[in-house]
C-alpha positions in Angstrom: 0.0 0.0 0.0 1.3 3.4 -1.0 2.3 5.5 2.1 0.8 9.0 2.4 2.6 12.3 2.4 2.4 13.7 5.9 2.1 17.5 6.6 3.8 17.7 10.1 2.9 20.5 12.5 5.3 20.5 15.4 5.3 22.7 18.5 9.0 23.1 19.5 8.2 24.3 23.1 5.8 21.5 23.9 6.8 19.4 27.0 9.1 22.2 28.2 11.0 22.2 24.9 11.0 18.4 24.5 9.9 18.6 20.8 12.8 20.8 19.9 15.3 18.5 21.7 13.7 15.3 20.2 13.4 16.6 16.6 16.7 15.3 15.2 15.8 11.8 16.5 12.2 12.1 15.2 13.5 13.1 11.7 16.0 10.2 11.7 13.1 7.8 12.5 10.9 9.3 9.8 13.6 8.9 7.2 14.6 5.4 8.3 11.0 4.3 8.1 10.5 5.8 4.6 8.0 8.5 5.5 7.3 11.3 2.9 6.7 14.5 4.8 7.2 18.2 5.2 7.6 19.8 8.6 6.3 23.2 9.9 7.1 24.5 13.3 4.6 26.6 15.2 5.8 30.1 16.2 3.1 31.4 18.4 -0.3 30.6 20.0 -2.9 29.8 17.4 -0.3 29.2 14.6 -1.2 25.5 14.3 -4.7 26.4 13.3 -3.4 28.6 10.6 -1.0 25.9 9.4 -3.8 23.4 9.1 -5.8 25.7 6.8 -2.7 26.3 4.7 -2.1 22.6 4.4 -5.6 21.8 3.3 -5.6 24.6 0.8 -2.5 23.0 -0.7 -4.2 19.7 -1.0 -2.8 17.9 2.0 -5.1 15.4 3.6 -2.8 13.7 6.2 -1.7 15.9 9.1 0.7 14.7 11.9 0.9 16.9 15.0 3.9 16.7 17.3 3.2 18.3 20.7 1.0 18.1 23.7 -2.7 18.6 24.5 -2.5 22.3 23.6 -1.1 21.6 20.1 -3.6 18.8 19.7 -6.4 21.3 20.6 -5.2 23.8 18.0 -4.8 21.3 15.2 -8.3 19.8 15.8 -9.7 23.3 15.7 -8.0 23.9 12.5 -9.4 20.7 10.9 -12.9 21.2 12.2 -13.0 24.9 11.6 -11.8 25.0 8.0 -14.4 25.2 5.3 -12.4 23.9 2.3 -13.2 20.2 2.6 -15.3 18.1 5.0 -13.3 17.6 8.2 -13.6 13.8 7.8 -11.7 14.0 4.5 -8.6 14.8 6.6 -6.7 12.0 8.5 -5.2 13.3 11.7 -2.5 11.7 13.9 -0.6 12.9 17.0 2.9 12.1 18.2 2.3 13.0 21.9 5.2 15.1 23.2 3.6 17.2 25.9 3.4 17.3 29.7 0.0 15.6 30.1 -0.7 13.8 26.8 -4.3 13.1 28.0 -6.0 12.8 24.7 -3.4 10.3 23.5 -3.9 8.3 26.7 -7.5 7.6 25.7 -6.3 5.8 22.6 -3.1 4.3 24.1 -1.0 6.2 21.6 2.6 5.7 22.5 5.0 8.6 23.1 7.9 6.5 22.0 8.9 7.9 18.6 9.7 4.6 16.8 6.6 2.8 18.2 4.3 5.7 17.2 5.6 6.0 13.7 5.4 2.3 13.0 1.8 2.3 14.2 1.1 5.1 11.7 2.2 2.9 8.9 -0.6 0.5 9.8 -3.1 3.2 8.8 -5.8 2.2 11.3 -8.4 4.9 11.6 -11.4 5.7 13.8 -14.0 8.5 13.9 -14.4 10.5 17.1 -17.1 12.9 18.2 -16.2 16.6 18.8 -17.9 19.4 20.7 -18.6 23.0 19.5 -18.5 25.5 22.4 -20.2 28.9 22.3 -19.1 31.1 25.1 -18.3 34.7 26.1 -14.8 36.2 26.1 -14.3 39.8 27.1 -17.9 40.6 26.5 -18.0 39.0 23.0 -19.6 35.8 21.8 -16.9 33.3 20.6 -16.8 29.7 19.3 -14.2 26.9 19.8 -14.1 23.2 19.2 -12.8 20.6 21.7 -12.1 16.9 21.4 -11.2 15.9 25.0 -12.6 17.5 28.2 -13.9 20.9 29.0 -14.0 22.1 32.6 -15.9 24.8 34.4 -16.1 26.3 37.9 -12.8 25.5 39.6 -11.4 23.9 36.4 -12.0 27.1 34.5 -10.5 29.1 37.4 -7.3 26.9 37.4 -7.2 27.0 33.6 -7.0 30.8 33.8 -4.4 30.8 36.5 -2.2 28.1 34.8 -2.2 30.2 31.6 0.2 32.5 33.5 2.7 29.7 34.1 4.9 27.5 31.9 4.2 24.0 33.3 7.4 22.0 33.4 6.2 18.6 34.8 3.3 16.9 36.5 4.5 17.7 40.0 4.6 21.4 39.2 1.1 21.1 37.8 -0.3 19.4 41.0 1.4 21.9 43.3 -0.2 24.8 41.4 -3.6 23.1 41.6 -3.3 22.7 45.4 -2.1 26.3 45.8 -5.0 27.8 43.8 -7.6 25.6 45.5 -7.1 27.8 48.6 -8.0 30.9 46.5 -11.0 29.6 44.7 -14.5 30.9 45.8 -17.5 28.9 44.7 -20.2 30.7 42.7 -23.6 29.5 41.8 -24.4 28.1 38.4 -27.3 26.4 36.5 -26.5 23.4 34.3 -29.2 22.6 31.7 -28.9 19.3 29.8 -31.4 17.6 27.6 -34.7 18.0 29.6 -33.1 18.6 33.1 -31.7 21.5 35.0 -29.5 21.5 38.1 -28.7 24.7 40.1 -26.1 24.7 42.8 -22.6 25.8 44.0 -20.3 23.5 42.0 -16.7 22.8 42.5 -16.4 21.4 39.0 -18.5 20.9 36.0 -16.8 18.7 33.5 -18.0 17.9 29.9 -16.1 15.1 28.3 -15.7 13.3 25.0 -12.7 11.3 26.2 -11.9 10.2 29.8 -8.6 11.8 30.8 -7.5 15.3 31.6 -5.0 17.0 34.0 -2.3 14.5 33.5 -4.3 11.3 33.9 -7.2 12.4 36.0 -10.7 10.9 35.2 -13.3 13.5 35.9 -15.5 12.0 33.2 -14.9 8.2 33.6 -18.2 7.5 31.8 -17.0 9.2 28.6 -17.0 7.3 25.3 -15.4 9.1 22.3 -17.8 8.0 19.6 -21.2 7.3 21.3 -22.9 10.5 20.3 -23.1 11.8 23.8 -21.3 14.2 26.1 -20.2 12.8 29.5 -21.2 15.3 32.2 -19.9 15.3 35.8 -21.2 17.7 38.5 -19.2 18.0 41.7 -21.2 20.0 44.3 -20.0 22.1 47.2 -17.7 20.3 49.7 -14.9 21.4 52.1 -11.5 22.1 50.6 -10.0 19.3 52.7 -12.5 16.9 51.3 -11.5 17.8 47.7 -7.9 17.1 48.6 -8.8 13.9 50.4 -10.6 12.6 47.3 -7.5 13.0 45.0 -7.1 9.2 44.6 -10.6 9.1 43.1 -9.5 11.6 40.4 -7.1 9.0 39.0 -8.7 5.6 39.6 -12.0 6.2 37.9 -14.2 6.0 41.0 -15.0 9.8 41.3 -18.7 9.1 40.5 -18.9 7.0 43.7 -18.6 10.1 45.9 -22.0 11.3 47.3 -21.4 14.9 46.2 -20.5 13.9 42.6 -23.0 12.9 39.9 -22.4 11.6 36.4 -24.7 11.9 33.4 -24.7 11.7 29.6 -26.3 14.3 27.4 -26.7 15.4 23.8 -26.6 19.1 24.6 -25.5 21.2 27.6 -25.9 24.8 28.6 -24.2 26.4 31.7 -25.3 29.8 33.1 -24.1 31.7 36.1 -26.6 32.6 38.8 -25.9 36.0 40.4 -23.1 38.4 39.5 -19.9 36.2 39.2 -19.5 34.3 35.9 -18.5 30.6 35.8 -15.2 30.3 34.0 -14.4 27.8 31.1 -11.4 25.9 29.9 -11.4 23.2 27.1 -8.6 20.7 26.4 -6.5 22.6 29.0 -6.9 26.0 27.3 -8.6 28.8 29.1 -11.4 30.2 26.9 -13.8 32.5 28.7 -17.0 32.4 30.8 -20.8 31.8 30.9 -23.2 31.6 29.4 -21.7 28.5 27.7 -23.4 26.1 25.3 -22.0 22.7 24.2 -23.1 21.3 20.8 -22.2 17.7 19.9 -20.8 16.9 16.5 -21.0 13.2 15.9 -18.0 11.3 14.4 -16.5 14.7 13.2 -12.8 13.9 13.4 -10.9 11.0 11.6 -8.0 9.8 13.7 -5.1 7.6 12.7 -4.3 5.4 15.6 
């Protein structure tokens, strides 16, 4: 079978500069395995989306991202947001090289360069659902796609705070989460999904297509990437010490067993703040904005090369 030409979009600063350091070895493996490719390094936030559109305009239909969850988020937005061809005409693959690599964890995509590239040659593909988010940023209505997990309330708050830092490793990430937990003040929100509405002070509101976020945490353990449903997890008010005490549940998939946490599945979701303070939003680890927020499901919208 003829091997495709890969348009590579690499983020050199992903994983604390790991992509830049690894690139000579990556290129050596690409050449030894007989890949046909061109490489394009991102230079700024949002550049990967622009590179996707340029690639599609030039006729490329196989895109390989090299980077972490932020790079993955941008490339997916580029594919889903372009209007040149149907998004499913494009085959997308990721070589995970970030700090968390949460989306890749869902599919057991290896970070080892040789293993990943050899799997690409098998050309096994699946279709995944995506989400379109409508939200408010600096008083203006905006839209963004996501393909992993979106978080609100404390997740949105920490997403905004972490945007001010360059995360170097998982321990650094966890230390910042614990630090900012002490600063967070709960605000009331209303979550409307399908034919239900829940109003409360939430610690977190998580909307997931895949299971993992935050470096292996499972806030939406009920998520299935291609079932045509969002996974929705609501964590209600509890003491800060209780949040810290439940940390093992974040990783072992038992979070929904806590009495203050509920899990649902829904086709559409809307979150509104109750009172003055807005509820903040992040998606795929990227801080976006605030309420009101609407989530629209796009079934089997992205074609992934495993």
